[in-house]
Structures are given as structure tokens and as C-alpha cells.
MARBADREN-710680 format. One record per residue (C-alpha): residue in three letters; x, y, z. Coordinates in steps of 0.02 Angstrom, whole numbers, plus 50000, padded with zeros to 5 digits. Layout:
% MARBADREN-710680
ALAXYZ ...
This chain:
% MARBADREN-710680
MET554595393654383 LEU554915412354368 LYS554025419454216 THR554955429854089 ASP553435438654013 TYR553205450154162 THR551795462054198 LYS552235479754251 GLY552135475554436 GLN553165459754415 ARG554515469354320 VAL554615482054462 LEU554815468254592 VAL556165459554490 ALA557085476154474 LYS557015478554663 LYS557505460954714 SER559215466654777 LYS558305476654912 MET557445460954976 ASN558115448955108 LYS559355435255062 GLN558045421655065 MET556965430654938 GLN558495434554830 ALA558885415854831 GLU557085412154779 PHE557285423954631 ALA558975416354585 GLY558215398954592 LYS556715404454488 ARG555525399254627 VAL554605415754651 ARG552715416154628 PHE551745432154595 MET549965436154646 ASP548785450754626 SER548905461554783 ASP547595471754875 ILE548295477155043 ASN546945484855152 HIS547085496055305 ILE545665504955397 VAL545945516955540 GLU544955529355645 ILE545505547355616 SER544315556855731 THR545735565555824 ALA546895567755674 GLY547885583855657 GLY549645589155611 VAL550575573855546 TYR549495559255599 PRO550105541055587 LEU548815529455509 LEU549875513955536 ARG550645510455706 THR551755497155784 THR550255492255892 ASN549195488155739 ASP548415470755735 LYS548185461055574 VAL546305457955561 VAL545425451555404 GLY544345465455331 VAL545195478855438 SER547075478055411 ASP548295467055315 PHE549785473955410 ASP550545464555556 SER551105478755669 ASN551745490955536 LYS552525477955422 LEU552075466155281 GLU552225447955329 ALA553735437355282 GLY553815433055097 VAL552675447355043 ASN553515461054940 ALA552275472054848 ALA552335483254696 ILE550925495854720 GLU550195501754554 ARG548515508854612 ILE547885516354774 LYS546085518054831 VAL545675529654976 ALA543925529855050 TYR543085539055193 GLY541795532955315 LYS540925539755468 ASP539685534155598 ALA538845542055748 THR539935539755902 VAL538465533656004 ASN538205518855886 ASN539855510555936 THR539925502755762 GLU541375490755734 ILE542645496255603 LYS542275481055494 ASP540465486855478 ILE540815504955424 ALA540265509655246 PHE541605518555143 SER541535529954991 SER542845537354873 LEU541645550854812 ALA542335568454835 SER540645573754907 ALA540845561155049 PHE542495568255113 PRO542635582755236 GLU543555597455156 VAL544935596955287 LEU545295578755242 LYS545315582055054 ARG546645595355081 ALA547735583955188 LYS549165574355108 LEU549345555455110 ILE551145550355140 ILE551915532955126 LYS553695529755183 GLN554875515155206 ASP556705515355260 ASN556475533855302 LYS556155537355117 THR554575545655057 LEU553815534454923 LEU552205544254899 LYS551545561454951 LEU549925566854868 PRO548385576754921 VAL546965565454977 GLU545855574354850 ARG546855565854710 PHE546095549354766 THR544285555354762 HIS543035553954619 GLY541585564154557 ALA540425549954510 ALA540075532654578 SER540995518654489 GLN539945505654397 LYS541345492954411 THR542035482654554 GLN542755493754690 GLY544585497154658 GLU544505494954469 GLU543865512054417 ASP543865522154578 SER545715520554619 LEU547185531654570 GLU548435523454451 LEU550195528454500 GLY551365534454364 THR552795527454468 PRO552385511254561 LEU553045510554738 VAL553815495054814 LEU553555489254994 ILE554815476755060 GLU554335462755181 GLN554665464155367 LYS555225482355359 PRO554235496055449 VAL553025505555338 ASP552415523055381 ILE550715528455317 GLU550275546055373 LEU549075560455348 GLU549825577855347 PHE548565591355388 GLY548805609855358 ALA549285621655499 ASP547955622955635 SER546805610455549 ALA546135593755611 MET544645582355594 VAL543125589155685 GLN542395575455792 GLY540665582155832 ALA539425567955849 ASP540335556855725 ASP541825545255721 HIS542855547055562 TYR543785533055471 LEU544955531455323 GLN545235516155216 VAL546835514555114 ARG546965500354988 LEU548645497254904 MET548405487154744 GLY549615479254623 THR550715463654627 GLU551545454354769 THR552745439954793 ALA551895424854869 ALA552355419755045 LYS553605405455046 
């Protein structure tokens, strides 16, 4: 049964149900929607990033521990209200050929290259910009003593909603004439979108 004592994320999803597909709207009308805590993860290499750089592409594969997106979409039945975002940076020597799933990530400001801190993280859906903030806003000055994502994530004043099966754009926008410097390292960015989601039917 659909609860009436909603959390913030649940209230946002209920308010946006008219934007969802007809099947999900019917689930809401029939009070059959379930809600779950959501932590949508995406990791991508950004060694050649410059200008406006897409972090999520149509060629993306859904792989546990690397990306929860199938292509550039959420799977059927999953609509998410994003209340917090964690961004973390990782690097590894190119010669190591380390797999993405084995890269160590940090949200500490001291771990991020300056060019990356000045870049803007952009999230869009339906050609609408849902979020555009400097990467530096997601960094922290001290290591968190709590579980990752609890204390070292940015709580959004305005939750954003991602609708199932619709293309999502996640991008980095670098300043003019700036880009990641490859050198002897490969550079990676992890974006975790946390909040509440509808359960797959």
C-alpha cells in the first residue's frame, strides 16, 4: 500500500507522478508503489576531458560497482528523487592498467586537481538543466568519520527527479582552454546520486 506519511523524497516523487509513464501513474493510483532508499552510482574516466564533457553516454554499460545506468537511462520502474550527491576523484598510473572497479576514490578537496574543482557538474533530463554546480561544492576539507555518503555528500536544497527510461545527461563543463592533464595518470570521477526511488515493478 502507498504510505501517506511520506519522507521528503517520497513527497517529491508523488508530486512528479504525472511526469511518469502511464504504468507508473496507474501504480500510484492503485496505491501499489513501493519506495526504497536510492544510491545511483556512476564512475567514468575523465583523462581527456575538456570543454563540455559527457560523463554518461548512450554506450554506457550497467555494471555493478561501476554504473547503475543502462545506456544513459534508469531502468524501467525506477524513478528517483535525488536529495544528496557525492562526487569523488580517483587516479591511477596509466601503466598499471587498473580496472575502474578497483580505483580508490576521495571527496577531499586536497585530492582533486584544481582544474576539476573549478569545472561545473551538470545534470539534465528532457533538455532541462536540473543541476549546475561547481565540482568544488561537492568536496570536503576533512575525512568523514561516518559511512561514505552520509557526511561527505552535498544535500540539495531542491531535490531533483530523474524519470525512468528517459535519457539523462551528466556532464562536466570546463573553463575556456582548460582540460584534465593526463601525464602519467588516468583520472576518474565517481558521481553518486542518493535519495529515494520507486521500486521496479
